[in-house]
C-alpha positions in Angstrom: 6.1 12.4 -5.9 4.8 14.9 -4.1 1.8 15.8 -1.8 -0.6 17.7 -3.5 0.3 16.1 -6.7 -1.6 13.8 -9.0 -0.7 9.7 -8.0 1.4 8.1 -10.9 -0.3 5.1 -12.3 0.6 1.5 -10.4 -0.5 -1.3 -12.6 0.3 -4.8 -11.6 -0.5 -8.3 -10.7 -2.1 -9.8 -8.0 -1.0 -13.1 -6.4 -3.8 -15.1 -8.3 -2.3 -13.2 -11.7 -5.0 -10.7 -12.4 -4.1 -7.1 -12.6 -5.4 -3.9 -10.7 -4.8 -0.5 -10.8 -4.4 2.1 -8.4 -7.0 4.0 -10.3 -9.2 1.2 -9.9 -9.7 2.8 -6.4 -10.6 6.3 -7.1 -12.7 7.6 -4.7 -11.5 6.0 -1.2 -8.6 7.3 0.3 -6.0 5.0 -0.3 -2.8 4.5 1.5 -0.2 2.8 -0.4 2.0 0.1 1.3 5.6 -0.5 -0.4 6.8 -3.3 1.6 8.3 -6.6 1.1 8.1 -10.5 2.8 11.8 -10.2 3.7 11.7 -6.5 5.3 11.3 -7.0 9.2 10.3 -3.7 10.0 7.4 -3.8 7.1 6.6 -6.8 8.5 6.1 -5.6 11.9 3.8 -2.7 10.9 1.8 -5.0 9.5 -0.6 -5.8 12.4 -1.3 -1.7 13.1 -2.1 -1.6 8.8 -4.1 -4.5 10.1 -6.2 -3.1 13.0 -6.7 0.4 11.1 -7.7 -1.4 8.2 -10.9 -2.9 9.8 -11.8 0.2 12.1 -12.3 2.6 9.0 -12.4 0.5 5.8 -15.9 0.7 5.8 -16.0 4.4 5.7 -14.1 4.4 2.6 -10.4 3.6 3.8 -8.4 1.2 1.3 -4.7 0.1 1.4 -3.1 -1.4 -1.6 0.1 -3.3 -1.1 2.8 -3.2 -3.5 5.7 -6.2 -2.8 8.6 -5.7 -3.7 9.4 -9.5 -3.5 10.9 -11.1 -6.2 10.0 -14.5 -4.9 6.3 -15.4 -5.7 6.1 -18.1 -3.3 7.4 -16.1 0.1 5.2 -12.9 -1.1 1.9 -15.0 -0.9 3.3 -16.6 2.2 3.6 -13.2 4.0 0.4 -12.0 3.0 -1.4 -15.3 4.4 0.7 -15.1 7.9 0.1 -11.2 8.4 -3.3 -11.6 7.4 -3.4 -8.9 4.8 -7.1 -8.6 3.2 -6.8 -5.9 1.1 -5.7 -5.6 -2.6 -2.0 -6.9 -3.2 0.2 -6.5 -6.1 3.8 -6.6 -7.3 5.7 -7.2 -10.1 8.5 -9.5 -8.8 11.5 -7.8 -9.6 12.6 -6.2 -5.9 14.0 -3.1 -5.9 12.8 -2.6 -9.9 9.5 -2.7 -9.0 7.5 -0.4 -11.9 5.3 0.9 -8.9 8.2 1.5 -6.3 10.1 3.2 -9.1 7.5 5.3 -10.1 7.3 6.9 -6.7 10.6 6.8 -6.2 11.0 4.5 -3.5 14.6 4.1 -2.0 13.7 2.3 0.9 10.9 0.5 2.9 8.7 -0.1 4.5 7.0 3.5 3.1 3.4 4.5 2.7 1.5 7.1 0.6 -1.6 8.5 1.2 -4.1 9.2 -1.7 -7.2 11.1 -1.3 -10.5 10.2 -3.1 -10.0 12.5 -5.8 -6.1 10.6 -6.8 -4.1 13.5 -4.9 -1.1 12.6 -3.0 -1.9 14.4 0.2 0.3 12.2 2.8 3.2 10.2 3.7 4.8 8.0 5.8 1.9 8.5 8.8 2.5 6.0 11.4 -0.2 4.6 13.0 -1.3 7.6 15.8 -0.9 10.1 12.8 -3.0 7.6 10.6 -5.9 7.2 12.7 -6.0 10.7 13.3 -5.7 11.6 9.6 -8.7 9.1 9.0 -10.6 10.5 11.6 -10.5 13.9 9.9 -11.4 12.9 6.6 -13.6 9.9 6.9 
């Protein structure tokens, strides 16, 4: 999983049991947010992501959350509590999450940014770096 390469597909279920695929979002700049309800640093980062999403979503920015949870109720409650309104997906397999495996995720939080053509263009930007990146690209 390197910058410049095509983004591996992720195709998992949403909290309401529907399938969503990363490729469904092609045409937008997408941040894949690897997180979990039990991850303190992940939850601490969510308010910044909520703010950035509100600033840039209408310009073609999307976030998709890939949760490494294994407890559906805790996952769903964290989505509500943290006001995460972007698409969320998980297979509820914890560290064996298929999406995380496709991106060689070994710790969280982690984020991967994909351009509108489906290529990896950046990773793990802090909020200020992400805003600057989006301002430049959108």
